[in-house]
C-alpha positions as a printed Julia matrix, in Angstrom:
694×3 Matrix{Float64}:
 -34.16   -3.36   66.5
 -33.89   -4.79   63.11
 -30.62   -4.45   61.37
 -30.75   -2.44   57.9
 -31.97   -4.31   54.94
 -29.4    -5.24   52.45
 -29.66   -2.76   49.64
 -31.86   -3.98   46.5
 -28.54   -4.02   43.72
 -31.69   -4.44   40.93
 -32.39   -0.99   41.82
 -32.72    0.91   38.35
 -31.29    3.75   40.31
 -27.91    2.11   39.99
 -27.79    1.29   36.51
 -26.96    4.19   34.14
 -28.85    3.92   30.39
 -26.44    2.34   27.64
 -27.66    5.22   24.7
 -27.3     8.01   26.74
 -23.76    6.41   28.31
 -22.54    6.33   24.88
 -23.68    9.87   23.99
 -21.71   10.75   27.07
 -18.69    9.21   25.55
 -19.44   11.24   22.37
 -19.28   14.36   24.02
 -15.58   13.59   25.51
 -14.54   12.92   21.73
 -15.93   16.24   20.99
 -14.37   17.5    24.22
 -11.01   16.94   22.41
 -11.92   18.92   19.52
 -12.54   21.9    21.52
  -9.13   21.49   23.43
  -7.08   24.37   22.62
  -3.64   22.08   23.53
  -4.41   19.63   20.85
  -3.36   20.67   17.58
  -5.78   22.0    14.96
  -6.2    20.02   12.49
  -6.18   16.97   14.77
  -9.28   18.66   16.57
 -10.99   19.0    13.21
 -10.68   15.03   13.17
 -11.95   14.41   16.37
 -15.2    16.89   15.48
 -15.67   14.29   12.46
 -14.87   11.21   14.62
 -17.96   12.55   16.85
 -20.08   12.84   13.64
 -19.49    9.55   12.37
 -19.63    8.45   15.76
 -23.37   10.17   15.94
 -24.05    8.22   12.3
 -23.34    4.79   13.74
 -25.12    5.76   17.05
 -28.48    6.53   14.75
 -27.85    3.63   12.45
 -27.34    1.24   15.1
 -28.63    2.21   18.49
 -31.71    4.46   17.7
 -32.76    2.05   14.97
 -32.74   -0.74   17.43
 -35.16    1.1    19.57
 -37.33    2.26   16.8
 -37.59   -1.18   15.69
 -38.72   -2.17   18.92
 -41.39    0.12   19.84
 -42.65   -0.77   16.25
 -42.71   -4.43   17.15
 -43.81   -4.61   20.24
 -41.34   -6.34   21.69
 -39.68   -3.37   23.72
 -36.87   -4.61   26.32
 -36.35   -2.64   29.47
 -32.51   -2.37   30.69
 -31.2    -2.57   34.0
 -31.64    1.37   34.26
 -35.54    0.75   34.15
 -35.88    2.88   30.95
 -38.33    1.97   28.34
 -37.55    2.58   24.9
 -39.93    5.31   24.97
 -38.28    7.32   27.64
 -34.89    6.55   26.27
 -35.88    7.94   23.16
 -37.05   10.88   24.61
 -33.9    11.62   26.89
 -31.83   10.69   23.64
 -33.74   13.37   21.69
 -32.79   16.34   24.24
 -29.03   15.18   24.98
 -28.95   14.1    20.71
 -30.07   17.53   19.67
 -27.97   19.52   22.31
 -24.9    17.5    21.41
 -25.26   18.17   17.64
 -26.02   21.93   18.26
 -22.35   22.05   20.1
 -20.86   20.11   16.94
 -21.98   22.91   14.5
 -21.18   25.92   17.2
 -17.52   24.37   17.52
 -17.08   24.14   13.8
 -18.29   27.87   12.75
 -17.49   29.75   15.77
 -13.95   27.78   16.9
 -12.49   25.34   14.03
 -13.12   27.55   10.94
 -12.0    30.82   12.46
  -8.53   29.07   14.03
  -8.02   27.13   10.63
  -8.49   30.77    8.66
  -5.81   32.29   10.96
  -3.35   29.46    9.87
  -4.32   30.34    6.31
  -7.14   27.55    5.25
 -10.12   28.96    4.07
 -13.34   27.58    3.18
 -14.61   30.24    0.62
 -18.28   30.97    0.95
 -20.41   31.4    -2.34
 -21.04   34.68   -1.28
 -17.17   35.76   -1.16
 -16.35   33.89   -4.57
 -14.56   36.77   -6.93
 -15.13   36.99  -10.65
 -11.95   34.51  -11.32
 -13.27   31.96   -8.22
 -16.67   32.14  -10.19
 -15.78   31.56  -13.55
 -13.23   28.4   -12.66
 -15.98   26.67  -10.78
 -18.81   27.33  -13.12
 -16.46   25.78  -15.56
 -15.88   22.73  -13.01
 -19.62   22.48  -12.23
 -20.17   21.78  -16.04
 -17.1    19.76  -16.6
 -16.78   17.43  -13.66
 -20.68   17.93  -11.82
 -23.1    17.81  -14.71
 -22.41   14.66  -16.27
 -22.96   13.11  -13.52
 -25.87   14.67  -11.99
 -29.44   13.52  -12.49
 -32.43   15.82  -11.11
 -35.72   14.43  -10.66
 -38.62   16.93  -10.71
 -41.51   14.93   -8.76
 -44.81   14.46  -10.46
 -46.83   10.98  -10.76
 -44.63    9.42  -13.2
 -41.78   10.24  -11.15
 -41.96    9.38   -7.5
 -39.67   10.55   -4.99
 -36.34    8.68   -5.57
 -34.35    5.84   -3.06
 -32.25    8.0    -1.03
 -29.22    6.19    0.1
 -28.06    6.11    3.86
 -25.96    8.92    5.03
 -26.01   10.34    1.01
 -25.71   14.16    0.57
 -29.27   15.26   -1.2
 -30.56   18.4    -2.12
 -34.75   19.37   -2.22
 -35.24   22.2    -4.76
 -38.11   24.35   -5.02
 -39.22   25.22   -8.34
 -41.39   27.74   -9.95
 -42.7    27.25  -13.78
 -43.52   24.7   -16.05
 -41.54   21.55  -17.31
 -40.35   20.83  -21.24
 -44.31   19.65  -21.41
 -46.3    22.56  -19.96
 -46.81   20.91  -16.72
 -46.06   23.04  -13.31
 -43.56   21.66  -11.2
 -42.98   22.77   -7.63
 -40.49   20.27   -6.59
 -37.19   18.26   -7.43
 -34.66   16.11   -5.9
 -31.0    16.02   -6.71
 -28.33   13.6    -5.26
 -24.6    14.1    -5.24
 -22.93   11.05   -6.04
 -20.74    9.35   -3.63
 -18.05    9.08   -6.11
 -17.79   13.21   -5.99
 -15.71   14.83   -3.39
 -17.24   16.83   -0.7
 -14.66   19.45   -0.62
 -12.48   21.06   -3.6
  -9.36   22.67   -3.75
  -9.12   25.94   -5.3
  -6.35   26.3    -7.96
  -2.83   27.44   -6.85
  -3.05   31.44   -7.04
  -6.51   31.92   -7.33
  -6.93   32.59   -3.47
  -5.39   34.35   -0.83
  -3.87   30.75    0.55
  -3.08   27.7    -1.72
  -5.01   25.78    1.26
  -8.28   27.09   -0.32
 -11.22   25.24   -0.42
 -15.06   24.95   -1.59
 -17.86   22.6    -0.31
 -19.67   20.61   -3.03
 -22.77   21.69   -1.66
 -21.86   25.26   -2.16
 -21.24   24.72   -5.84
 -24.21   22.87   -6.5
 -26.08   25.63   -4.85
 -24.48   28.25   -7.26
 -25.38   26.58  -10.19
 -28.4    23.89   -9.75
 -30.72   26.05  -12.0
 -28.54   24.94  -15.08
 -30.65   21.57  -14.1
 -33.85   23.07  -14.65
 -33.95   25.13  -17.84
 -36.77   27.09  -18.1
 -37.61   27.05  -14.63
 -36.93   29.09  -11.95
 -34.91   27.6    -8.68
 -36.71   29.38   -5.51
 -34.45   27.72   -3.11
 -32.44   24.83   -2.94
 -31.51   22.78    0.72
 -29.2    20.09    1.3
 -30.49   17.12    3.55
 -29.23   13.98    4.71
 -30.92   10.75    5.5
 -29.54    8.15    8.41
 -31.49    4.63    8.04
 -31.78    1.43   10.26
 -27.93   -0.1     9.12
 -28.83   -3.41   11.1
 -28.44   -6.5     8.89
 -31.46   -9.43    9.48
 -30.04  -12.73    8.32
 -31.8   -15.62    9.81
 -29.0   -17.83   10.31
 -31.26  -20.5    11.3
 -33.03  -20.83    8.14
 -30.09  -20.42    5.82
 -27.62  -22.93    3.8
 -24.88  -20.46    3.11
 -24.16  -17.52    5.28
 -21.7   -15.76    2.89
 -24.4   -15.65    0.11
 -27.34  -14.38    2.46
 -24.74  -11.87    3.64
 -24.16  -10.83   -0.2
 -27.73  -10.81   -0.68
 -28.29   -8.53    2.53
 -25.79   -6.0     2.05
 -27.39   -3.81   -0.55
 -30.56   -3.7     1.66
 -28.43   -1.88    4.77
 -28.27    1.26    2.32
 -32.25    1.42    2.61
 -33.69    0.24    5.74
 -36.34    2.27    7.75
 -35.27    6.2     8.15
 -34.48    6.57   11.87
 -32.71   10.26   11.5
 -33.32   13.65    8.68
 -30.55   16.3     8.57
 -31.52   19.17    6.67
 -29.8    23.14    6.09
 -31.24   25.07    8.83
 -32.46   27.41    6.26
 -34.99   25.27    4.77
 -38.38   26.25    4.58
 -40.64   24.47    7.37
 -43.1    23.44    4.75
 -40.15   21.35    2.59
 -38.99   19.8     5.91
 -42.74   18.77    6.67
 -43.01   17.18    3.41
 -39.65   15.01    3.8
 -41.12   14.19    7.33
 -44.43   12.95    5.84
 -42.43   11.1     3.24
 -39.9     9.56    5.39
 -42.7     8.7     8.3
 -40.56   11.09   10.73
 -41.65   13.31   13.67
 -40.22   16.53   14.6
 -37.83   14.66   17.23
 -35.84   12.97   14.13
 -35.26   16.43   12.38
 -31.82   17.73   12.73
 -31.63   21.6    11.44
 -27.62   21.99   10.95
 -26.1    25.25   10.36
 -23.26   23.83    7.98
 -22.71   20.55    6.1
 -25.03   18.15    6.79
 -22.13   15.61    7.05
 -19.65   17.11    9.25
 -17.29   13.38    8.92
 -16.38   14.79    5.26
 -14.15   17.22    7.0
 -11.9    14.64    7.71
 -10.47   15.2     3.83
  -9.26   18.45    4.7
  -6.45   16.58    7.08
  -5.03   15.0     3.89
  -5.26   17.36    1.86
  -3.29   20.17    3.79
   0.28   19.52    4.38
   0.78   21.38    7.89
   2.79   19.21   10.17
   2.98   21.75   12.64
  -1.09   21.42   12.7
  -0.61   17.39   13.38
   0.47   15.36   16.37
   3.92   15.1    16.27
   5.26   12.17   14.1
   6.49    9.16   16.26
   8.08    5.41   14.73
   7.18    2.39   16.93
   9.79    0.7    18.35
  11.16   -1.51   15.83
   9.78   -4.76   15.54
  11.01   -8.12   16.98
  12.1    -9.21   14.03
  14.41   -6.26   13.44
  16.22   -7.59   16.74
  15.78  -11.44   16.31
  15.08  -12.58   12.51
  14.09  -16.09   13.73
  10.93  -15.25   15.28
  10.55  -18.69   16.44
  13.5   -19.07   17.97
  13.14  -15.93   20.1
   9.63  -17.35   21.15
  11.25  -20.42   22.43
  13.46  -18.4    24.59
  10.28  -16.92   26.35
   7.12  -15.08   25.69
   6.69  -11.92   23.8
   4.41   -9.13   24.66
   4.37   -6.47   21.92
   1.94   -2.98   22.78
   0.36   -1.31   19.9
   0.47    1.15   18.36
   3.66    2.06   20.38
   5.78   -1.31   19.39
   5.59   -2.3    15.85
   2.3    -4.4    14.4
   4.89   -5.44   11.82
   5.83   -8.29   14.42
   2.6    -9.73   13.65
   3.23   -9.19    9.89
   6.47  -10.96    9.98
   5.36  -13.78   12.46
   2.66  -14.97    9.78
   5.25  -13.9     7.16
   7.91  -16.21    8.34
   5.63  -19.0     8.93
   4.33  -18.68    5.54
   7.47  -19.07    3.93
   8.83  -21.38    6.44
   9.32  -25.34    4.96
   8.83  -26.36    8.55
   5.81  -24.85    8.78
   2.73  -27.31    8.19
  -0.4   -25.18    9.1
  -1.43  -21.88   10.33
  -4.77  -21.18   11.52
  -6.23  -17.75   12.24
  -9.33  -15.68   13.19
 -10.3   -12.94   11.27
 -12.69   -9.86   12.57
 -11.38   -6.42   10.78
  -8.37   -6.8     8.84
  -8.92   -4.28    5.7
  -9.41   -4.71    1.52
  -5.64   -5.08    0.99
  -3.82   -6.68    3.88
  -0.09   -7.87    3.78
  -1.54  -10.38    6.11
  -4.24  -11.96    4.11
  -1.25  -12.21    1.22
   0.61  -14.22    3.55
  -2.09  -16.53    4.15
  -2.77  -16.97    0.53
   0.93  -17.66    0.02
   1.29  -20.19    2.52
  -2.05  -21.92    0.96
  -0.65  -21.54   -2.04
   2.43  -23.33   -1.15
   0.92  -26.03    0.22
   0.7   -25.46    4.13
  -2.83  -26.06    5.54
  -4.2   -23.27    6.07
  -7.44  -22.55    8.15
  -8.99  -18.94    8.63
 -12.45  -18.54   10.32
 -13.61  -14.99    8.63
 -16.62  -13.23   10.51
 -18.8   -12.17    7.93
 -20.82  -10.12   10.47
 -18.11   -7.82   11.43
 -20.32   -4.55   11.6
 -19.74   -2.45    8.53
 -16.95   -4.39    7.46
 -19.18   -7.35    5.86
 -17.96   -6.3     2.28
 -14.36   -6.32    2.75
 -14.7    -9.78    4.97
 -16.87  -11.31    2.07
 -14.08  -10.45   -0.77
 -11.39  -11.79    1.32
 -13.31  -14.97    2.14
 -13.56  -15.7    -1.71
  -9.4   -14.69   -1.9
  -8.27  -17.09    0.75
 -11.05  -19.68   -0.66
  -9.52  -19.77   -4.3
  -5.82  -19.87   -2.78
  -6.92  -23.31   -1.42
  -7.43  -22.13    2.11
 -10.25  -23.82    4.28
 -12.88  -20.66    5.27
 -14.99  -21.37    7.89
 -17.59  -18.56    8.79
 -17.74  -19.15   12.46
 -20.66  -20.42   14.57
 -24.16  -19.98   13.89
 -25.68  -17.49   16.02
 -22.5   -16.58   17.26
 -19.84  -13.59   16.43
 -16.75  -15.03   16.47
 -14.61  -12.1    18.17
 -11.56  -13.74   19.61
  -8.14  -12.91   18.37
  -6.14  -16.15   17.2
  -3.59  -17.48   15.56
  -1.92  -20.74   15.45
   1.35  -21.75   13.85
   2.46  -25.69   13.91
   5.85  -26.54   12.82
   8.16  -29.53   12.64
  11.43  -29.68   14.76
  13.26  -32.67   14.47
  10.73  -35.53   15.36
   8.33  -33.54   17.02
   5.85  -30.85   16.06
   5.63  -27.84   18.18
   2.69  -24.73   18.02
   3.56  -21.38   18.29
   0.39  -18.71   18.94
  -0.25  -14.99   19.26
  -2.87  -14.21   21.01
  -4.5   -10.38   21.0
  -6.52   -8.05   21.95
  -7.32   -5.77   18.76
  -7.94   -7.29   15.22
  -5.25   -8.19   12.99
  -5.64   -4.57   10.97
  -2.3    -3.24   10.23
  -4.48    0.17    9.47
  -6.08    0.27   13.05
  -2.67   -0.83   15.08
  -1.61    2.62   14.23
  -4.2     4.3    16.12
  -5.53    1.64   18.39
  -3.9     0.38   21.63
  -3.6    -2.95   22.13
  -1.86   -5.81   23.37
  -0.38   -8.88   21.64
   1.35  -12.02   23.09
   3.64  -14.67   21.29
   3.93  -17.67   23.06
   4.96  -21.63   22.6
   3.89  -22.32   26.28
   2.85  -25.91   25.46
  -0.49  -26.1    27.56
  -1.6   -22.5    26.19
  -0.93  -23.56   22.34
  -3.28  -26.75   23.03
  -5.71  -24.63   24.31
  -5.79  -22.71   21.34
  -5.71  -25.91   19.18
  -9.11  -26.9    21.17
 -10.45  -23.97   20.48
 -10.12  -23.94   16.7
 -11.01  -27.41   16.84
 -14.25  -26.12   18.36
 -14.68  -23.28   15.91
 -14.08  -25.4    13.02
 -15.69  -29.04   13.79
 -18.46  -27.54   16.19
 -17.47  -30.27   18.87
 -17.95  -30.08   22.4
 -15.09  -27.59   24.25
 -12.91  -29.65   26.17
 -11.22  -28.76   29.17
  -8.87  -25.7    28.98
  -6.23  -25.35   31.33
  -5.17  -21.43   30.75
  -7.82  -20.05   28.28
 -11.32  -18.64   29.33
 -13.85  -18.87   26.75
 -17.24  -17.26   25.75
 -19.86  -18.29   25.85
 -19.26  -21.04   27.92
 -16.81  -19.91   30.76
 -15.7   -16.68   30.64
 -18.57  -14.95   32.34
 -18.46  -17.3    34.92
 -15.16  -17.2    36.01
 -14.89  -13.47   35.78
 -17.63  -13.55   38.31
 -16.22  -15.89   40.86
 -12.64  -14.02   40.7
 -14.64  -10.8    41.85
 -16.44  -12.9    44.15
 -13.02  -14.18   45.34
 -11.35  -10.42   45.72
 -14.89   -9.72   48.05
 -14.15  -12.9    50.22
 -10.31  -11.46   50.53
 -11.81   -8.09   51.93
 -14.18   -9.98   53.96
 -11.55  -11.68   55.62
  -9.11   -9.12   55.68
  -6.65   -9.81   53.16
  -5.55   -7.4    50.25
  -8.5    -7.26   47.7
  -8.01   -5.14   44.42
  -9.54   -5.53   40.73
  -8.64   -3.42   38.21
 -10.23   -3.82   34.86
  -9.86   -2.06   31.4
 -12.05   -2.17   28.38
 -13.95   -0.39   26.03
 -17.63   -1.01   27.76
 -18.96   -2.46   31.06
 -22.58   -3.15   30.54
 -23.82   -6.51   31.63
 -25.63   -6.4    35.05
 -24.91   -9.39   36.81
 -21.11   -8.15   36.57
 -21.87   -4.54   37.59
 -24.02   -5.86   40.84
 -20.94   -8.61   41.61
 -18.7    -5.33   41.7
 -21.21   -3.61   43.54
 -21.14   -6.16   46.49
 -17.23   -6.3    45.92
 -17.19   -2.54   46.91
 -19.44   -3.17   49.89
 -16.82   -5.62   51.29
 -14.06   -3.09   51.0
 -12.44   -3.96   47.72
 -11.23   -1.23   45.92
 -11.99   -1.01   41.95
 -10.17    0.85   39.57
 -12.02    0.88   36.11
 -10.7     2.43   32.86
 -13.66    2.29   30.89
 -13.1     4.4    27.18
 -16.85    4.24   25.98
 -20.39    3.06   27.34
 -20.03    2.34   31.62
 -23.97    1.65   32.92
 -22.22    1.48   36.66
 -22.58    4.59   38.93
 -19.64    4.93   40.93
 -19.28    6.91   44.38
 -23.01    5.88   45.83
 -22.31    5.68   49.15
 -22.69    1.97   50.76
 -22.96    0.92   47.17
 -20.06    1.85   45.28
 -17.57    4.49   47.16
 -14.51    1.92   46.91
 -15.71    1.9    42.79
 -13.46    4.38   40.63
 -14.25    4.71   36.95
 -12.18    6.88   34.35
 -12.26    7.18   30.42
  -8.63    8.18   28.93
  -9.07    9.44   25.62
  -6.5    10.66   23.36
  -4.79   10.57   20.25
  -4.89    6.83   20.43
  -7.86    4.99   20.61
  -7.78    3.09   23.86
  -8.88   -0.36   22.96
  -7.09   -3.17   24.99
  -8.93   -5.07   27.69
  -6.85   -6.24   30.6
  -8.19   -8.0    33.9
  -6.32   -7.71   36.89
  -7.09   -9.49   40.28
  -4.47   -9.16   43.2
  -5.9   -12.3    44.74
  -4.41  -11.7    48.64
  -0.9   -11.51   46.61
  -1.48  -14.56   44.35
  -2.04  -11.66   41.72
  -3.43  -12.57   37.86
  -3.8   -10.75   34.97
  -5.71  -11.7    31.62
  -5.81   -9.94   28.67
  -8.93  -10.47   26.25
 -10.94   -9.3    23.44
 -13.94   -9.49   25.46
 -15.63   -6.45   27.07
 -17.69   -7.2    29.94
 -21.09   -6.55   27.95
 -23.88   -9.48   27.3
 -22.72   -9.79   23.65
 -19.41  -10.63   24.41
 -20.23  -12.77   27.16
 -23.13  -14.63   25.8
 -23.34  -14.39   21.94
 -19.74  -13.98   21.13
 -16.48  -16.27   21.0
 -14.11  -14.59   22.92
 -11.12  -15.69   24.33
  -9.41  -14.21   27.66
  -5.73  -15.15   28.22
  -3.58  -15.05   31.02
  -0.37  -13.53   31.23
   2.06  -16.5    33.04
   5.61  -14.47   32.99
   5.8   -12.13   36.04
   7.92   -9.8    34.16
   5.35   -9.35   31.32
   2.22   -9.72   33.93
   4.51   -6.39   35.6
   4.84   -4.5    32.62
   1.02   -4.89   31.49
   0.28   -3.16   35.38
   2.54   -0.46   34.6
   1.24    0.56   30.93
  -2.23   -0.72   31.24
  -3.12    0.84   34.63
  -0.74    2.93   36.27
  -0.18    5.89   33.62
  -3.83    5.78   32.84
  -5.34    6.06   36.67
  -2.55    9.09   37.19
  -3.5    10.84   33.89
  -4.69   14.45   34.67
  -5.08   15.5    31.12
  -6.89   13.17   28.98
  -8.79   11.46   31.56
 -12.27   11.79   32.44
 -13.99   10.87   35.85
 -17.2     9.14   36.27
 -19.38   10.9    38.73
 -22.36    8.73   40.54
 -24.59   10.93   38.63
 -23.29    9.57   35.03
 -21.63   12.93   34.03
 -17.98   12.93   33.39
 -15.24   15.25   35.14
 -12.05   16.13   33.06
  -9.1    15.67   35.03
  -6.8    18.52   35.22
  -3.63   19.56   37.51
  -5.04   21.08   40.61
  -2.22   24.08   40.1
   0.68   24.9    38.24
   3.2    23.27   40.7
   1.34   19.48   39.44
   2.94   17.74   37.03
   0.93   17.43   33.94
   0.19   13.5    33.19
  -0.34   12.53   30.06
  -0.66    8.44   29.78
  -0.22    7.83   26.08
   2.77   10.45   25.85
   3.97    8.46   28.6
   4.09    5.36   26.57
   5.57    6.97   23.67
   8.4     8.15   25.27
   8.82    4.63   27.02
   8.4     2.47   24.53
   8.17    4.22   20.86
  10.9     6.49   19.2
   9.31   10.06   19.17
């Protein structure tokens, strides 16, 4: 008899669609908004995040699929879905998700806010005092900024900015020149707040608010004297926000990016959100004008931009409705004022946000002021507009130190901020480069060169997250400080490659994309496979934001077939199907989500007892392996390695309150204690207790 043939690991049935997995991630975000155990204002925040995520999903992922169809250059992923087939499934799933968002808002969040004395006062419920105040508000604050546009041959449809609030107005009557005008457009300036607090004493609660759209609806007729307003309906467009710069054909990337940025607001329209009571003829008019079809239209019962409700969390001072405050563990510099001396005594590991990001700022700040520091080199992907870190670099440059900064101008949606900080640094005398043509620089590296006696010593910080104090308060990430000579020499070589563009010389410790990171990860997976086949201990654990790259998934399938236990914590997109008999029954995938956004990339290989652990800036995605400059760095200190294993994996693999297990069919099953006798485990809360001051 012939033995059964080995399964074809390229079978599309073994791979999940990237876009549908991304929508599944957004569904999990919304489940946090549905969770009554989550404080109410945090539930509202998660709902807003799910709305913002949907915006980016359409701006980037849906826009890319539509553009492939338009250009007839469709590419098919490992899942086998064509762009047409993918868009069909996306449409069904996305419409259901948006309907769920508004149902949650109207039937759960708003009633719960009302019970807490936080009101959204509808137009139909304004009393005389409120009506008078809002009327005056319209005349004083809104009318001077609005420019109504009646549509006729001399007044064509205006350019509608991406994600802006707009109104289509149905009119009856004649204009000032005696001509009949039946349609007008009113655009709400972005400078206007979308939520307005009613004055104290004017409502049942001091936390009473009115939507800007309600005010415009109520008084829109004042913009069209002599005509009758038959209807006023809000709408919003989502446009293709991918930026297209041919880097091979330009001389100055910064100048080219500055020229391209304004066009982002006017890319091809990929989605129309419109009030659910808008008449069909108005919707058809908008669809025709923007070349959309029915599947691109989302009728919504509420504000067309849920993300603007995030302002409520800032406007309402109700600590009981938020996560309890915590204070990150003190920075290392608070305990060891001389950071360089502390690092000389051994590597230092920080786990944000549980441990203070101030340690990173102190490291750069001390380097900037220290007369013995000769040079600072750093990569910046996202860091914020008014970053203290950038101020330290500017101070260092003005003090005559050699400051070299690799600024990634193409960090999506942070391009404008990065152009600004690049100009600031250059004006201060720093050397600024924009990475490598064709490859985003995503690695998180900082190198400080210091004269100590008769020699130069280098100190490095390597991280899994951005040098951004803001996101470091809500993103979980690891950072390592070291002066281990071979490690810092590797960091030197990476910077020499980024600035001088010479070939990468052999690195002793660091793995670097696009050169060897993918190859080495594959080799380490295959090594675990061989260990399992020969009866040795074999275990792979990995944490990341996304797992998409098909060759890596195939290698994990082979490892599973050999008996390797594979434990994956993948926050977002995962294209691997776990639990397929004969293929992936030894692979377990879970997503942990909660108060903080899980962001570190950590890769563990048991290696028959000689365990290895790497932290990295790179997800297991094609772009990270092949189209970005990324770094993975080993944790050499055994105590720190064990600490990361504990903090990055053990709690998250036990979490039964904010964890979802991925099933073979692509659905996620939320984990919960089997009964009241089983302890509830929340990984993030456990780490707060362990590392921070709650």
